[in-house]
C-alpha positions as CSV (number, residue, x, y, z in Angstrom):
1,M,0.1,0.0,0.0
2,A,1.2,3.5,-0.8
3,S,2.6,5.4,2.2
4,S,0.4,8.4,2.9
5,P,-0.9,10.7,5.6
6,S,-3.7,9.3,7.8
7,S,-7.1,10.8,7.2
8,N,-10.0,11.9,9.4
9,P,-12.9,10.3,7.5
10,I,-15.6,12.4,9.1
11,S,-13.9,15.8,8.5
12,L,-16.2,18.4,7.0
13,S,-13.8,19.3,4.3
14,F,-13.7,15.7,3.0
15,F,-17.4,15.5,3.1
16,I,-17.8,18.7,1.0
17,S,-15.2,17.5,-1.4
18,F,-17.1,14.2,-1.7
19,V,-20.4,16.0,-2.5
20,L,-18.7,18.2,-5.1
21,L,-17.1,15.3,-6.9
22,F,-20.2,13.2,-7.1
23,A,-23.1,15.7,-7.1
24,S,-25.8,15.1,-9.7
25,A,-24.9,18.6,-11.2
26,S,-21.6,17.3,-12.2
27,S,-22.3,17.6,-15.9
28,N,-20.5,21.0,-15.9
29,E,-17.5,20.6,-18.3
30,E,-15.6,23.7,-17.2
31,R,-12.1,22.6,-16.3
32,R,-10.2,23.6,-13.1
33,V,-6.9,22.5,-11.7
34,Y,-7.2,19.4,-9.5
35,I,-4.5,17.6,-7.5
36,V,-4.5,13.8,-7.9
37,Y,-2.5,12.4,-5.0
38,M,-1.2,8.9,-5.3
39,G,1.0,8.3,-2.2
40,A,4.6,7.4,-2.2
41,Q,6.7,6.6,-5.3
42,P,5.7,3.3,-6.9
43,S,8.3,0.5,-6.6
44,S,8.0,-0.3,-10.4
45,Q,10.4,1.0,-13.0
46,Y,7.5,2.2,-15.1
47,P,7.9,5.9,-15.8
48,T,5.7,7.9,-13.5
49,S,4.9,10.6,-16.0
50,E,3.7,8.1,-18.5
51,L,1.5,6.5,-15.8
52,H,-0.1,9.9,-15.2
53,L,-0.7,10.6,-18.8
54,N,-2.2,7.2,-19.3
55,L,-4.6,7.8,-16.4
56,L,-5.7,11.0,-17.9
57,K,-6.2,9.4,-21.3
58,E,-8.8,7.0,-19.8
59,I,-11.0,9.8,-18.3
60,L,-10.6,12.9,-20.5
61,V,-13.3,14.0,-22.8
62,N,-12.5,16.4,-25.7
63,C,-9.1,17.2,-24.2
64,S,-5.6,15.7,-24.7
65,P,-3.6,14.4,-21.7
66,S,-0.7,16.8,-22.6
67,E,-3.1,19.8,-22.6
68,S,-4.6,18.8,-19.3
69,L,-1.4,17.9,-17.3
70,V,0.0,20.9,-15.2
71,Y,2.5,19.1,-13.1
72,S,3.7,15.5,-12.7
73,Y,5.0,14.9,-9.2
74,Q,7.5,12.1,-9.5
75,K,10.7,12.9,-7.6
76,S,9.8,12.5,-4.0
77,F,6.1,11.3,-4.1
78,N,3.5,10.2,-6.6
79,G,0.8,12.4,-8.0
80,F,-0.1,15.1,-10.6
81,A,-2.0,18.3,-11.1
82,A,-4.3,18.5,-14.1
83,K,-7.1,20.5,-15.6
84,L,-10.2,18.4,-15.1
85,S,-14.0,18.7,-15.2
86,I,-16.0,17.7,-12.2
87,D,-17.0,14.5,-14.0
88,E,-13.4,13.7,-14.9
89,A,-12.2,14.4,-11.3
90,G,-14.9,12.1,-10.1
91,K,-13.8,9.2,-12.3
92,L,-10.3,9.5,-11.2
93,S,-11.2,9.5,-7.5
94,G,-12.7,6.1,-7.9
95,M,-9.7,4.4,-9.5
96,V,-7.3,1.9,-7.8
97,G,-4.2,3.6,-6.5
98,I,-5.7,7.1,-6.2
99,V,-5.5,8.3,-2.6
100,S,-7.3,11.6,-3.0
101,V,-8.5,14.1,-5.7
102,F,-9.1,17.7,-4.7
103,R,-9.4,21.2,-6.3
104,S,-6.2,23.2,-6.1
105,K,-6.8,26.1,-3.7
106,T,-5.1,29.5,-3.5
107,L,-3.4,29.7,-0.2
108,K,-2.6,33.0,1.7
109,L,0.7,34.4,2.8
110,R,1.1,34.8,6.4
111,T,15.0,41.1,13.5
112,T,17.2,43.3,15.3
113,R,15.9,42.3,18.6
114,S,14.0,38.9,18.5
115,W,17.0,36.6,18.8
116,D,18.5,38.6,21.7
117,F,15.0,38.5,23.4
118,I,14.9,34.7,23.4
119,N,18.4,34.6,24.8
120,F,20.1,33.6,21.5
121,S,22.6,36.5,21.4
122,Q,25.4,37.1,19.0
123,S,27.9,35.9,21.5
124,V,26.4,32.5,21.8
125,N,28.9,29.7,20.9
126,R,28.4,28.6,17.3
127,N,29.9,26.1,14.8
128,P,29.9,28.0,11.5
129,L,31.5,25.1,9.6
130,L,28.7,22.8,10.8
131,E,26.0,25.4,10.2
132,S,27.1,26.0,6.7
133,D,26.3,22.3,5.9
134,V,22.6,23.1,6.7
135,I,20.3,23.9,3.8
136,I,17.0,25.6,4.5
137,G,14.3,25.3,1.8
138,M,12.2,28.4,1.7
139,L,8.7,28.2,0.1
140,D,7.5,31.7,-0.3
141,T,7.4,34.7,-2.7
142,G,11.0,34.3,-3.8
143,I,14.1,36.4,-2.7
144,W,16.0,39.6,-3.5
145,P,19.5,38.1,-3.9
146,E,21.3,41.5,-3.8
147,S,20.2,42.2,-0.2
148,E,23.2,42.3,2.2
149,S,21.6,39.6,4.3
150,F,22.4,37.1,1.6
151,N,26.1,37.9,0.9
152,D,28.3,34.9,0.8
153,R,31.5,36.3,2.2
154,G,33.5,33.6,3.9
155,L,31.3,30.8,2.8
156,G,32.7,27.8,0.8
157,P,31.0,25.9,-2.0
158,P,27.6,24.4,-1.4
159,P,27.5,21.0,0.5
160,K,28.2,18.0,-1.7
161,K,24.8,16.6,-1.0
162,W,23.2,19.5,-2.9
163,K,21.5,18.5,-6.1
164,G,19.4,21.6,-6.8
165,A,19.5,24.3,-9.5
166,C,19.2,28.0,-10.0
167,V,16.6,28.9,-12.6
168,N,16.5,32.4,-14.2
169,M,18.6,33.9,-11.3
170,T,22.2,34.0,-10.4
171,C,22.9,32.2,-7.1
172,N,26.0,32.4,-4.8
173,N,27.4,30.4,-2.0
174,K,24.7,31.7,0.3
175,I,21.6,31.3,-1.9
176,I,22.6,28.0,-3.5
177,G,19.3,27.2,-5.3
178,A,16.4,29.1,-6.7
179,R,13.3,27.7,-8.6
180,Y,9.9,29.2,-9.4
181,Y,6.5,27.7,-10.1
182,N,3.5,29.1,-11.7
183,G,1.0,26.5,-13.0
184,F,-1.2,29.3,-14.5
185,S,1.8,30.7,-16.4
186,D,0.5,34.2,-15.4
187,Y,3.6,36.5,-15.4
188,T,1.7,39.7,-16.3
189,S,2.7,41.5,-13.2
190,N,6.2,40.0,-12.5
191,E,9.1,38.5,-14.4
192,P,9.3,34.6,-14.6
193,S,12.0,34.1,-12.1
194,P,12.6,33.4,-8.4
195,R,13.0,37.1,-7.8
196,D,10.9,38.5,-5.0
197,F,8.5,41.4,-5.9
198,E,6.2,41.0,-2.9
199,G,8.8,41.3,0.0
200,H,7.5,38.5,2.1
201,G,10.0,35.7,0.9
202,T,13.0,38.0,1.4
203,H,11.8,38.9,4.9
204,T,11.2,35.3,6.0
205,A,14.5,34.0,4.4
206,S,16.6,36.7,6.1
207,T,14.7,35.9,9.5
208,A,15.6,32.2,9.1
209,A,19.2,32.5,7.8
210,G,20.2,36.1,7.1
211,R,23.9,37.1,7.5
212,S,24.6,39.7,10.2
213,V,24.0,43.2,9.0
214,S,25.0,46.0,11.4
215,R,23.4,49.4,11.6
216,A,20.1,48.0,10.2
217,S,16.9,50.0,10.6
218,L,13.7,51.0,9.1
219,Y,14.1,54.8,8.6
220,D,15.9,54.9,12.0
221,L,13.3,52.7,13.7
222,A,14.4,49.4,15.4
223,K,18.1,50.1,15.0
224,G,20.6,47.3,15.5
225,T,22.2,44.3,13.9
226,A,19.8,42.3,11.8
227,R,20.5,38.5,11.6
228,G,18.8,35.2,11.0
229,A,18.6,32.2,13.4
230,V,21.5,30.4,11.5
231,P,23.4,33.1,9.6
232,S,25.9,30.5,8.0
233,A,23.2,28.2,6.8
234,R,22.5,27.9,3.1
235,L,19.3,29.0,1.4
236,A,17.3,27.2,-1.3
237,V,14.5,29.3,-2.6
238,Y,11.3,27.9,-4.1
239,K,8.9,30.7,-5.3
240,V,5.4,29.4,-5.0
241,C,3.6,32.6,-4.2
242,W,2.8,35.6,-6.5
243,S,0.7,38.7,-6.3
244,F,-2.5,36.5,-6.6
245,G,-1.4,34.0,-3.9
246,C,0.0,30.6,-3.6
247,T,-1.6,27.6,-5.3
248,D,-1.7,24.0,-4.1
249,Q,-0.3,22.6,-7.4
250,D,2.8,24.9,-7.2
251,I,3.4,24.2,-3.5
252,L,3.3,20.4,-4.2
253,A,5.8,20.9,-7.1
254,A,8.1,22.8,-4.8
255,F,8.0,20.1,-2.1
256,D,8.7,17.5,-4.8
257,D,11.8,19.4,-5.9
258,A,13.1,20.5,-2.4
259,I,13.0,16.9,-1.0
260,S,14.8,15.7,-4.1
261,D,17.3,18.6,-4.1
262,G,18.6,17.7,-0.7
263,V,17.3,20.4,1.7
264,D,17.6,19.6,5.5
265,V,14.7,21.9,6.7
266,I,11.6,23.3,4.9
267,S,10.2,26.6,6.1
268,L,7.0,28.2,4.9
269,S,4.9,31.0,6.2
270,L,1.7,30.4,4.3
271,G,-1.4,28.2,4.6
272,N,-5.2,27.8,4.2
273,I,-7.5,30.3,5.8
274,F,-9.4,27.4,7.3
275,P,-8.2,23.9,8.6
276,V,-8.2,21.4,5.7
277,D,-8.4,17.6,5.8
278,Y,-4.9,16.1,5.3
279,F,-5.8,14.4,2.1
280,Q,-7.0,17.8,0.7
281,D,-4.0,19.8,2.0
282,S,-0.9,20.3,-0.1
283,I,1.3,21.3,2.8
284,A,0.2,18.3,4.8
285,I,0.9,16.0,1.9
286,G,4.2,17.6,1.0
287,S,5.5,17.8,4.6
288,F,4.6,14.1,5.1
289,H,6.9,13.0,2.4
290,A,9.5,15.5,3.6
291,M,9.3,13.8,7.0
292,A,9.6,10.4,5.4
293,N,12.8,11.6,3.9
294,G,14.2,12.9,7.3
295,I,13.3,16.6,6.5
296,L,11.6,18.8,9.1
297,T,8.9,21.1,8.0
298,S,8.3,24.3,10.0
299,A,5.1,26.2,9.1
300,S,3.2,29.2,10.4
301,A,0.1,28.4,12.5
302,G,-1.9,31.1,10.7
303,N,-3.0,34.7,11.0
304,E,-6.7,34.2,11.5
305,G,-6.8,34.6,15.3
306,P,-7.9,35.1,18.0
307,G,-10.9,32.8,17.4
308,H,-10.8,29.2,18.6
309,G,-10.1,26.5,16.1
310,T,-8.4,28.8,13.5
311,V,-5.0,27.2,13.6
312,T,-4.0,25.6,10.2
313,N,-1.0,23.5,9.2
314,V,-1.9,21.1,12.0
315,A,-0.5,17.7,10.6
316,P,1.4,15.9,13.3
317,W,4.5,15.5,11.2
318,M,5.2,19.2,11.0
319,V,6.0,22.0,13.5
320,S,3.3,24.6,13.7
321,V,4.5,28.0,15.0
322,A,2.4,30.7,16.6
323,A,3.4,34.4,16.5
324,S,4.3,36.1,19.8
325,S,5.6,39.5,20.9
326,I,9.1,40.6,21.9
327,D,10.0,43.2,24.5
328,R,10.2,46.0,21.9
329,H,6.9,47.5,20.7
330,I,6.7,50.3,18.1
331,V,4.1,52.8,19.0
332,D,2.9,56.2,17.7
333,T,1.3,59.3,19.0
334,L,-1.5,61.6,17.9
335,V,-1.5,65.2,19.2
336,T,-4.7,67.3,18.9
337,G,-5.0,71.0,18.9
338,D,-5.7,71.2,22.6
339,H,-2.2,69.6,23.1
340,V,-3.6,66.3,24.3
341,S,-1.6,63.2,23.2
342,T,-3.2,59.9,22.4
343,L,-0.9,56.7,22.2
344,G,-1.6,54.2,19.5
345,A,0.1,51.7,17.3
346,S,1.6,52.0,13.8
347,V,4.9,51.8,12.1
348,N,4.8,55.4,10.9
349,T,8.2,56.3,9.2
350,F,7.1,59.7,7.9
351,A,8.9,62.6,9.5
352,T,6.9,64.7,11.9
353,E,5.8,68.0,10.5
354,N,5.9,71.1,12.8
355,R,2.3,72.0,12.0
356,F,-1.3,70.7,12.7
357,D,-3.7,69.6,9.9
358,P,-7.5,69.7,9.8
359,F,-9.0,66.8,11.7
360,L,-12.4,65.4,10.8
361,Y,-14.9,62.6,11.4
362,L,-17.4,61.3,8.9
363,P,-20.3,61.4,9.3
364,G,-20.1,64.9,10.8
365,N,-21.1,65.5,14.4
366,A,-22.0,61.9,15.3
367,T,-21.9,60.9,18.9
368,T,-21.1,57.2,18.3
369,L,-18.3,55.6,16.4
370,S,-19.5,54.4,12.9
371,G,-17.1,56.3,10.6
372,D,-16.7,54.6,7.2
373,C,-13.7,55.8,5.1
374,T,-14.0,53.3,2.4
375,L,-15.7,55.9,0.1
376,L,-14.5,59.4,0.6
377,D,-15.1,62.6,-1.4
378,K,-11.7,63.8,-2.4
379,N,-12.9,67.4,-2.4
380,V,-13.8,67.0,1.4
381,V,-10.9,65.0,2.8
382,K,-7.9,66.2,0.7
383,G,-5.2,67.5,3.0
384,K,-6.9,66.4,6.2
385,I,-6.5,63.7,8.9
386,V,-9.6,61.6,9.1
387,L,-11.0,59.5,12.0
388,C,-12.3,56.1,10.8
389,N,-13.9,52.8,11.9
390,F,-13.5,51.3,8.4
391,F,-11.1,52.0,5.5
392,S,-9.9,50.4,2.4
393,F,-7.0,50.6,0.0
394,E,-8.7,53.3,-1.8
395,T,-8.9,55.5,1.3
396,F,-5.2,56.4,0.8
397,N,-5.8,57.5,-2.8
398,T,-8.1,60.3,-1.8
399,G,-5.4,62.9,-0.8
400,I,-5.9,62.5,2.8
401,K,-3.0,63.7,5.0
402,G,-3.3,61.0,7.6
403,L,-5.6,58.3,9.1
404,V,-6.7,57.6,12.6
405,Y,-8.1,54.1,12.7
406,I,-10.2,52.8,15.6
407,D,-9.6,49.1,16.3
408,D,-9.4,47.4,19.7
409,S,-8.4,44.0,18.3
410,S,-4.9,44.8,16.9
411,L,-3.3,47.3,19.3
412,D,-0.6,44.9,20.1
413,V,0.6,44.9,16.4
414,S,2.0,47.9,14.5
415,F,1.3,48.0,10.8
416,S,2.7,50.2,8.1
417,F,0.5,52.5,5.9
418,P,1.1,54.6,2.8
419,R,0.4,57.8,4.7
420,P,1.0,58.9,8.3
421,A,-1.5,56.8,10.3
422,I,-2.2,55.5,13.8
423,V,-4.4,52.8,15.4
424,V,-6.2,53.8,18.6
425,S,-8.6,52.0,21.0
426,S,-12.4,52.7,20.8
427,A,-12.2,54.5,24.2
428,D,-9.5,56.9,22.8
429,G,-11.6,57.2,19.6
430,L,-14.6,58.4,21.6
431,N,-12.5,61.0,23.3
432,L,-11.2,62.1,19.9
433,L,-14.7,62.3,18.6
434,R,-15.7,64.5,21.5
435,Y,-12.8,66.9,20.7
436,I,-13.9,67.2,17.1
437,N,-17.5,67.8,18.1
438,R,-16.7,70.6,20.6
439,T,-14.0,72.3,18.7
440,K,-14.7,74.9,16.0
441,N,-11.6,74.1,13.9
442,P,-10.2,70.7,15.1
443,V,-6.7,69.9,14.2
444,A,-4.2,67.1,14.9
445,N,-0.7,66.0,14.1
446,I,0.5,62.4,13.8
447,L,4.1,62.0,15.0
448,K,6.8,59.7,13.8
449,S,6.8,56.2,15.6
450,E,9.1,55.3,18.4
451,E,10.2,52.2,20.2
452,V,9.0,51.4,23.8
453,F,9.9,48.6,26.2
454,D,7.1,46.0,26.6
455,S,7.5,44.3,30.0
456,K,4.6,41.8,29.3
457,A,6.3,40.1,26.4
458,P,6.1,37.4,25.3
459,L,2.4,37.3,24.6
460,V,0.7,35.5,21.7
461,A,-0.2,38.0,19.0
462,S,-3.9,38.9,18.5
463,F,-3.8,37.8,14.9
464,S,-2.1,34.5,15.6
465,S,-4.4,31.5,15.0
466,R,-5.5,29.4,18.0
467,G,-6.3,25.8,18.7
468,P,-7.8,23.5,19.2
469,N,-6.8,21.4,16.3
470,T,-10.1,20.7,14.4
471,I,-8.7,18.0,12.2
472,T,-7.1,15.8,14.8
473,P,-8.4,17.2,18.2
474,D,-6.2,14.8,20.3
475,I,-3.0,16.5,18.9
476,L,-2.3,20.0,20.3
477,K,-1.6,22.7,17.8
478,P,0.3,25.1,17.5
479,D,3.4,23.4,18.8
480,I,5.4,26.4,19.8
481,S,5.4,30.2,19.5
482,A,8.3,32.4,18.2
483,P,8.7,36.2,17.8
484,G,6.4,37.5,15.0
485,I,5.6,41.1,15.8
486,D,7.7,44.2,14.9
487,I,10.5,42.1,13.4
488,L,13.1,44.0,11.3
489,A,14.4,41.9,8.4
490,A,15.4,42.3,4.8
491,W,12.7,43.4,2.2
492,A,12.6,43.6,-1.5
493,P,13.2,47.2,-2.5
494,V,10.6,47.1,-5.3
495,A,7.9,45.7,-3.0
496,S,5.3,47.9,-1.3
497,P,6.6,48.5,2.3
498,S,3.1,48.5,3.7
499,G,1.5,45.9,1.5
500,F,-0.8,48.5,0.0
501,P,-0.9,48.8,-3.8
502,N,1.2,51.4,-5.3
503,D,2.9,52.4,-2.1
504,T,6.5,53.4,-2.9
505,S,7.0,55.6,0.2
């Protein structure tokens, strides 16, 4: 029998998939990408790719196997991704040797101080020669190889066990491998290469294995020496995430290559929004075969907290990591015209101006907090600081001078914005609303952020996904927590620093 992850037969996701595959309305012939998982590599010498094409030949209607096949997984486990109709997927799921068939989903992406905070200081005894033999496989948005965090000074050639490749990018003795995957072949926004245009992959790679970079900061915030956990380790980059997300078929292709290439550890900070049955989960399947080959997979627990049962990446053969705080918190201050200061949270890198700007709340003289800034009149808000309960990407394209956002749920986390901005509590929001209502010409000024000491750390981040494990309730998840708030690490210079579209500030 093929070696494969154990399944929870009563899971909701499996039931839904079953209904979708065998529903009476399955006459719809529109093709979508499905993953056909077949367990471990077969013991026979018959070429796996030919087996996959022959299986497709048996069930396809009005489509050739070569047109349907997206990926053939054959290096580290057995399976393939193909464009199928619901009927065709249903036929495959009933065949001998097929473990599961499921629609390919699009998954979601999920320091100068963090290592010192957990008592892993620069002065700790290390063995650089031994560490340089460790290869970390990063599944993410790629990497910006020119970052100083990835210089290869003092590093010898890659370990002899390495069998990977660099595709459409120049590697060095630090970044020893780089591949990219895009089953949709959609390169309209980015070049076809492992280069990172989103920033996330560069950030996570430098956090895991970045070289020491002194005098690092974000516009003078969080100054210090930035370094990864294992600065001498090698990096193998597998770009599976693009501006539209990360698809199951690409993730499995990267796992297939990474295991075969010879990585020692696989790290990925991405996952499903909701927990998914192991047989329907590309990360669970890929990490199972990594484990079978002696490779540890470390994955983020998720960013869908603080609700119960939101943790993903819950398979027992991977390490699921929650995000927690460190003893440095980045805060900001709003000063109103009556010289009252309100403390809030944001990573505001804009220099403080020596003047106040008009401060307003929409709608008008309301006495309760219900301000919606998703649709603003540019003629009304241009050059002003607005107080909001709701906002969108478009809010920052209206010419506003700054944003004061009311949100009690995320005051422990500081986010970046394309304009000066600050997040405040609802209690402070009401006080600000009273100031606006009682003042003839209300004005305010948002100051540049600063760092403060947080004596309560470590605490689990408000956004970090919580247990219990809804797929296998008897197994506790997440396994551990690690610093995940206000972390300074490398970033792709062409990527938006805030994550908002068209933000080049």
